[in-house]
C-alpha positions as CSV (number, residue, x, y, z in Angstrom):
1,M,10.0,-24.0,-51.2
2,L,10.0,-26.2,-48.1
3,A,13.3,-24.8,-47.0
4,C,11.8,-21.3,-47.2
5,I,8.9,-22.4,-45.0
6,F,11.2,-23.9,-42.4
7,T,13.3,-20.7,-42.4
8,G,10.2,-18.7,-41.8
9,I,9.1,-20.9,-38.9
10,R,12.6,-20.8,-37.4
11,R,12.6,-17.0,-37.6
12,Y,9.2,-16.9,-36.0
13,L,10.2,-19.2,-33.2
14,Y,13.4,-17.1,-32.6
15,I,11.3,-13.9,-32.4
16,F,8.8,-15.6,-30.1
17,M,11.7,-16.8,-27.8
18,V,13.2,-13.3,-27.7
19,Y,9.8,-11.8,-26.9
20,S,9.1,-14.5,-24.3
21,N,12.5,-13.9,-22.6
22,F,11.8,-10.1,-22.5
23,Y,8.3,-10.8,-21.1
24,A,9.7,-13.0,-18.4
25,R,12.4,-10.6,-17.4
26,F,9.9,-7.7,-17.4
27,Y,7.7,-9.6,-14.9
28,T,10.7,-10.6,-12.8
29,V,11.7,-7.0,-12.5
30,L,8.1,-6.1,-11.6
31,D,8.1,-8.8,-8.9
32,K,11.4,-7.5,-7.4
33,I,10.0,-4.0,-7.3
34,K,6.8,-5.3,-5.6
35,R,8.9,-7.1,-3.0
36,S,11.0,-4.0,-2.4
37,F,8.0,-1.9,-1.7
38,Q,6.4,-4.6,0.4
39,A,9.5,-4.6,2.6
40,I,9.2,-0.9,3.1
41,F,5.5,-0.9,3.9
42,R,5.9,-3.8,6.2
43,L,7.6,-1.7,8.8
44,T,5.4,0.4,11.1
45,S,7.9,3.3,11.3
46,S,7.9,3.6,7.5
47,R,4.1,3.8,7.4
48,I,4.2,6.6,9.9
49,Y,6.9,8.4,8.0
50,L,5.0,8.0,4.7
51,G,1.9,9.3,6.4
52,L,3.8,12.4,7.5
53,I,5.3,12.8,4.0
54,V,1.7,12.8,2.6
55,F,0.7,15.3,5.3
56,W,3.6,17.7,4.4
57,Q,2.8,17.4,0.7
58,V,-0.9,18.2,1.2
59,I,0.0,21.2,3.3
60,A,2.6,22.4,0.8
61,W,0.3,22.0,-2.2
62,F,-2.5,23.8,-0.3
63,Q,-0.1,26.7,0.6
64,A,1.1,27.0,-3.0
65,W,-2.5,27.0,-4.3
66,F,-3.5,29.6,-1.7
67,I,-0.6,31.9,-2.6
68,H,-1.3,31.5,-6.3
69,R,-5.0,32.2,-5.8
70,S,-4.4,35.2,-3.6
71,L,-2.1,37.0,-5.9
72,S,-3.5,40.0,-7.8
73,G,-0.4,40.9,-9.9
74,D,1.6,39.2,-12.6
75,I,4.7,38.6,-10.5
76,I,5.5,37.0,-7.2
77,V,8.5,37.5,-4.9
78,L,10.0,34.1,-4.2
79,H,13.1,35.2,-2.2
80,Y,14.0,38.2,0.0
81,N,17.4,38.9,1.3
82,V,17.9,41.3,4.3
83,D,21.1,42.8,2.8
84,F,20.1,43.2,-0.8
85,G,16.3,43.1,-0.8
86,I,14.3,41.2,-3.3
87,D,16.4,38.5,-5.0
88,L,14.0,36.4,-7.0
89,V,10.9,37.5,-8.8
90,A,9.0,35.1,-11.0
91,N,5.7,34.2,-12.6
92,P,3.0,33.3,-10.0
93,S,2.8,29.7,-11.3
94,Q,6.5,29.3,-10.2
95,V,5.3,28.9,-6.6
96,Y,4.2,25.3,-7.5
97,F,7.8,24.3,-8.0
98,Y,8.3,24.3,-4.2
99,P,5.9,21.4,-3.5
100,L,7.0,19.7,-6.7
101,L,10.5,19.7,-5.4
102,G,9.3,18.2,-2.1
103,L,7.5,15.4,-4.0
104,A,10.7,14.7,-6.1
105,V,12.8,14.4,-2.9
106,A,10.3,12.1,-1.2
107,L,10.0,9.9,-4.3
108,A,13.8,9.8,-4.8
109,N,14.3,8.8,-1.2
110,L,11.6,6.1,-1.5
111,I,13.3,4.7,-4.7
112,I,16.7,4.7,-3.0
113,L,15.2,2.9,-0.1
114,A,13.5,0.3,-2.3
115,S,16.8,-0.4,-4.0
116,L,18.6,-0.9,-0.6
117,R,16.1,-3.3,0.8
118,K,18.6,-6.2,1.1
119,E,21.0,-4.2,3.2
120,N,21.7,-5.3,6.8
121,N,20.9,-1.9,8.1
122,F,17.6,-1.5,6.3
123,K,15.6,-0.3,9.3
124,I,18.1,2.4,10.1
125,L,18.1,3.5,6.4
126,V,14.3,3.8,6.6
127,H,14.7,6.2,9.5
128,Y,17.4,8.2,7.8
129,L,15.9,8.5,4.3
130,L,12.2,8.9,5.2
131,G,13.1,11.1,8.2
132,A,15.1,13.4,5.9
133,A,12.2,13.6,3.5
134,N,9.9,14.6,6.3
135,I,12.4,17.3,7.5
136,F,12.6,18.6,4.0
137,G,8.8,18.7,3.7
138,A,8.6,20.6,7.0
139,F,11.2,23.2,5.9
140,L,9.4,23.4,2.5
141,C,6.2,24.4,4.3
142,I,8.1,27.0,6.3
143,A,9.6,28.3,3.1
144,L,6.2,28.6,1.5
145,L,5.0,30.4,4.7
146,A,7.9,32.9,4.2
147,V,6.9,33.4,0.5
148,Y,3.3,34.2,1.7
149,L,4.6,36.6,4.3
150,I,6.9,38.3,1.8
151,N,4.1,38.9,-0.7
152,F,1.2,39.7,1.6
153,R,2.5,41.3,4.8
């Protein structure tokens, strides 16, 4: 009987140690993520880039909402080719995939940047990755403007 109790206690301690090890590693990973994003936000240029990314995202979501709200039919023309005419027709809610794609690109670039925080050229990488996300956001707004012009002009 006593051996059974000691076995149970030993099993409980083993489970507690495994849980404790997982708990410690989880908070270590969270601390590393926190330090990575602090390194990004410490730079003035990255704060400017991130502010511009937010600006482009707000504009893109507003454009998509305005296009979706202004439609009267059940379809939307998402692409027009000069040679062949209308290439892509879809459900009006498909217009929201454009700003969602821009958000995905911005978040992917931010995650890549956070994982590269210990690189020697970190400041240059900030300019490359966040600048690319800004250029993508600007072209995304231009694409949504083209969708608006195709459907309403």
